[in-house]
C-alpha positions as CSV (number, residue, x, y, z in Angstrom):
1,X,72.6,33.6,40.3
2,X,74.2,30.2,41.0
3,X,77.9,30.0,41.6
4,X,80.1,28.7,38.7
5,X,81.2,25.1,38.9
6,X,84.8,23.9,38.8
7,X,84.3,22.7,35.2
8,X,83.0,26.1,34.2
9,X,86.0,27.8,35.7
10,X,88.5,25.4,34.2
11,X,87.0,25.5,30.7
12,X,86.6,29.3,30.7
13,X,90.2,29.8,32.0
14,X,91.6,27.4,29.4
15,X,89.6,29.2,26.6
16,X,91.0,32.6,27.7
17,X,94.6,31.4,27.9
18,X,94.7,29.4,24.7
19,X,92.7,31.8,22.6
20,X,94.9,34.7,23.7
21,X,98.0,32.8,22.8
22,X,96.6,31.8,19.5
23,X,95.4,35.2,18.5
24,X,98.7,36.9,19.6
25,X,100.8,34.4,17.7
26,X,98.6,34.5,14.5
27,X,98.1,38.3,14.4
28,X,101.8,39.1,15.3
29,X,100.6,42.5,16.7
30,X,102.9,44.6,18.8
31,X,100.7,47.7,19.4
32,X,99.1,48.2,22.7
33,X,95.7,48.7,21.1
34,X,95.9,45.4,19.2
35,X,96.9,43.5,22.4
36,X,94.0,45.1,24.3
37,X,91.5,44.1,21.6
38,X,92.8,40.5,21.6
39,X,92.6,40.4,25.4
40,X,89.0,41.6,25.5
41,X,88.1,39.2,22.7
42,X,89.7,36.3,24.7
43,X,87.9,37.3,27.8
44,X,84.5,37.4,26.0
45,X,85.3,34.0,24.4
46,X,86.2,32.6,27.9
47,X,82.9,33.9,29.3
48,X,81.0,32.4,26.4
49,X,82.6,29.0,26.9
50,X,82.1,29.0,30.7
51,X,78.4,29.9,30.3
52,X,77.7,27.2,27.8
53,X,79.1,24.4,30.0
54,X,76.0,22.7,31.4
55,X,75.2,23.1,35.0
56,X,74.7,20.0,37.1
57,X,71.1,19.1,37.8
58,X,69.9,19.5,41.3
59,X,68.3,16.4,42.9
60,X,65.3,17.1,45.1
61,X,65.9,16.5,48.7
62,X,63.5,13.7,49.9
63,X,61.0,14.8,52.5
64,X,62.0,14.3,56.1
65,X,60.0,11.9,58.2
66,X,58.9,13.0,61.6
67,X,61.0,11.8,64.5
68,X,58.2,9.7,65.9
69,X,58.3,7.4,62.8
70,X,62.0,6.6,63.3
71,X,62.9,3.7,65.5
72,X,65.5,4.3,68.2
73,X,68.9,2.9,67.3
74,X,69.7,-0.5,68.8
75,X,72.7,-0.8,71.1
76,X,75.7,-2.3,69.6
77,X,76.4,-5.9,70.8
78,X,79.9,-6.6,71.9
79,X,81.2,-10.1,71.4
80,X,83.6,-11.0,74.2
81,X,85.9,-14.0,74.3
82,X,86.2,-15.9,77.6
83,X,89.3,-15.3,79.5
84,X,91.5,-18.4,79.8
85,X,93.4,-19.2,82.9
86,X,97.2,-19.6,82.5
87,X,98.4,-23.1,82.8
88,X,101.4,-24.0,85.0
89,X,104.2,-26.1,83.4
């Protein structure tokens, strides 16, 4: 199973946080059982949101050429300025 992407983690976390807040504020529950139901529902909603975010498509890796086909690197050319002799005044 592939690892979740950063977008999936962010969307899922935001869905859990905001849906929990909204359900707690709208239901005005104070019982432990009600809070537990809301927490489980928010986690399920966050999981659903995270799983529906599209996964990035993998690009195929191009085939490697054998080392005999690759030309050796050329040495770097260094441009040197001529040294000027100091003039006497």
